[in-house]
Every structure is written in structure tokens, then in C-alpha cells.
C-alpha positions in Angstrom: 75.8 148.6 64.8 78.9 150.9 64.5 80.1 152.3 61.3 83.2 150.0 61.4 81.0 146.8 61.9 78.7 147.9 59.2 81.6 148.3 56.8 83.0 144.9 57.7 79.6 143.3 57.1 79.3 145.0 53.7 82.9 143.8 52.7 82.1 140.2 53.8 78.8 140.2 51.8 80.4 141.7 48.7 83.4 139.4 48.9 81.3 136.3 49.5 79.1 137.1 46.5 82.0 137.8 44.2 83.7 134.6 45.5 80.7 132.5 44.8 80.4 133.9 41.3 84.1 133.3 40.6 84.0 129.8 42.1 81.5 128.7 39.4 84.4 128.7 36.9 86.9 126.8 39.0 88.3 123.4 38.0 88.4 120.3 40.1 89.8 121.4 43.5 92.6 119.4 45.2 91.5 116.7 47.6 91.6 117.2 51.3 94.9 116.2 53.0 93.5 115.6 56.4 94.6 112.0 56.5 98.2 113.3 56.3 98.0 114.9 59.7 99.7 112.4 62.1 98.3 111.3 65.4 101.7 111.9 67.0 102.9 115.5 67.2 106.0 115.8 69.3 104.9 114.9 72.9 101.3 115.0 71.9 99.4 111.8 71.2 96.1 112.0 69.3 92.9 110.0 69.2 89.7 110.3 67.3 87.1 112.4 69.2 84.2 111.0 67.2 81.9 112.7 64.7 80.2 115.9 65.3 76.4 115.7 65.6 74.3 115.5 62.5 72.8 119.0 62.9 76.2 120.6 63.3 77.7 118.6 60.4 74.8 119.7 58.1 75.1 123.3 59.2 78.9 123.5 58.7 78.7 121.8 55.3 82.4 120.9 55.2 83.5 118.5 52.5 85.8 116.8 55.0 86.7 117.3 58.7 88.9 116.0 61.4 87.9 116.0 65.0 90.6 114.8 67.5 91.8 115.0 71.1 95.5 115.3 71.8 97.2 114.5 75.1 100.6 115.2 76.5 102.3 114.4 79.9 101.3 116.9 82.6 99.1 118.8 80.2 95.3 119.2 79.7 93.7 117.6 76.7 93.7 119.7 73.6 90.9 119.5 71.0 91.7 119.9 67.4 89.0 120.5 64.7 89.9 121.0 61.1 87.2 121.6 58.5 88.1 121.5 54.8 86.0 123.2 52.1 86.8 122.1 48.5 85.0 125.1 47.0 83.2 128.1 48.3 79.7 128.2 46.9 76.3 129.7 47.6 75.1 128.4 51.0 78.3 126.5 51.7 81.4 128.4 52.7 84.0 128.3 55.5 82.5 129.1 58.9 84.0 131.5 61.5 84.0 130.4 65.2 83.1 134.0 65.9 79.7 133.2 64.7 79.4 129.4 65.3 80.5 129.3 68.9 77.9 131.8 70.1 75.3 129.8 68.2 76.1 126.8 70.3 75.9 128.7 73.6 79.5 129.7 74.1 79.8 133.4 75.1 83.0 135.2 74.0 84.7 136.9 77.0 87.8 138.1 75.1 88.6 138.3 71.4 92.0 139.1 70.0 94.8 138.0 67.7 98.2 136.5 68.4 101.2 135.2 66.6 102.6 131.7 67.3 106.3 131.6 66.4 108.3 128.6 65.3 111.4 127.9 63.2 109.5 128.9 60.1 108.4 132.3 61.3 105.2 133.5 63.0 101.7 132.3 62.2 98.6 134.5 63.0 95.8 133.0 65.1 92.6 134.5 66.4 92.4 134.0 70.2 89.1 133.7 72.1 88.3 133.1 75.7 84.7 131.7 75.8 82.3 130.6 78.5 79.3 128.4 78.6 77.5 128.2 82.0 80.4 127.4 84.4 82.7 126.1 81.7 85.4 128.1 80.1 87.8 127.4 77.3 90.5 129.0 75.3 90.1 128.9 71.5 92.8 129.5 68.9 91.9 129.3 65.2 93.2 130.3 61.8 92.3 129.8 58.1 94.6 127.7 55.9 94.5 129.1 52.4 96.8 127.9 49.7 100.1 127.8 51.7 99.3 130.7 54.0 97.6 131.1 57.4 95.2 134.0 57.9 93.5 134.9 61.2 91.0 137.6 60.1 87.6 136.9 58.6 87.7 139.8 56.2 91.3 139.1 55.1 90.5 135.4 54.5 87.6 136.3 52.3 89.7 138.7 50.3 92.5 136.1 49.8 90.0 133.5 48.7 88.5 136.0 46.2 91.9 136.9 44.8 93.0 133.2 44.6 89.7 132.2 43.0 90.3 134.7 40.2 94.0 134.2 39.9 94.4 130.5 40.6 90.9 129.3 39.9 90.8 127.8 43.4 88.5 128.6 46.4 89.4 125.7 48.7 90.3 126.5 52.3 90.4 125.0 55.7 89.5 126.2 59.2 91.9 125.0 61.9 90.6 125.3 65.5 92.4 124.4 68.8 90.4 124.3 72.0 91.8 124.0 75.6 89.3 123.7 78.4 90.1 125.7 81.5 90.0 124.4 85.0 86.9 125.8 86.7 89.0 126.8 89.7 91.7 128.5 87.5 91.7 132.3 87.8 93.7 132.9 84.6 93.8 131.4 81.1 97.6 131.9 80.8 98.4 128.2 81.5 95.9 127.1 78.9 97.3 129.6 76.5 100.8 128.1 77.0 99.5 124.6 76.3 97.7 125.7 73.2 100.7 127.5 71.9 102.9 124.5 72.6 100.5 122.3 70.7 100.2 124.7 67.8 104.0 124.8 67.4 104.0 121.1 66.8 101.1 121.5 64.3 102.5 124.3 62.2 105.0 122.3 60.2 102.2 120.2 58.8 99.8 123.2 58.2 102.5 124.9 56.1 102.5 122.1 53.5 98.7 121.3 53.5 96.5 122.9 50.9 99.4 124.8 49.4 
């Protein structure tokens, strides 16, 4: 483990411990607003993708989640998963795809960050190209924390810690978008364009959820 990775690990552990301690004194958190997310987002039409399996649901420990597939003309299907945590507490906290996806067999090929711009500004997202056997997918995800979107794991923990002490709130949501890649495609650029187009339609709703 490099010195940087070790430092990041220490920061996450310390922040998680302090956050869990601070969350003991929070009041009743706001309810999840997942039902407010429409099935129609611009040209995209959504449908329920069914529940996650029991083992994954138990491991994730979310208080509420949304699992949908969105389609648009001449575009590949886009998977949207949103997991809401009403309160960070020992043994139950928001999960990072950086750790969850490898645990389910998806190998990260590329990891980076990007900004998705819309009329309201630019929102940060983590960008991952992943592979499982012969399948590949592009993954964009961000954390929705009290009216802001945060792409980094360390930064999200620090925001949650500060808000838990200042606002007495530790609720947050993970927003993940997945676009499967054609097995014959040489480049993920087309998938990235579709993911960004979908996220732009999603952003106006994320800016008002969990604020």
C-alpha cells in the first residue's frame, strides 16, 4: 500500500468513526424522496428493473433504493440505481462502487472523475470503465449530500461529518448510472455520450432531492 493510499484509508476510518459518533445525536432524518423521481426524463422512458438480490440488499443496508432501466430512441439501455441512507451508523453507511463492484466480479479498467454540465452548472461524477468476463460497462456515480453532489469518497465522508455536527443530519444517497458496452465496440466513447445525455436529464431532480 502506498503512503497516499494509507493516508486515504486512515482518513476514511477516522471520518467514519467520528461520523458514527456524531450521528447518535441526530434527530429524525428526512424521508427518502425516491418516489419523486419520474419515469420520464426527457427522451428517456423508465421502468422498474426489479429488486436486487437478498444478499446484496442485506450487504448494502440502504433504507430505500430505486433500481430502474431507462430507454431512449437509438440509444442503449441505461441502468439507474439510487440507494438512500437515512443515517450513517456503525455497520450501515453509504457504499462506494469502488469497493462494491469488484466484490461482485467487476474489474475496474479505468477510474477517473468528470464533470457533467447543464444549465445549473457542472456536477462531479466518478467515471469507471469495468469488465466482467467478456462484458464491459461504463459506470458514472456521485453522492447526493444535502443539496450538493460529491464524487470523491474522502470528500463525501468529510461533508457528511461536517453536516452531522452542524445540521444534525447524516443522510445521503448514492446515485449510479450504468451503460453496458457492445462487446464489439472498441471504445467506450459512445457509451459515455449516452450516460452524459441521461445524467443531464437527471440533474434537475438531483439538485432538489435530499437538500
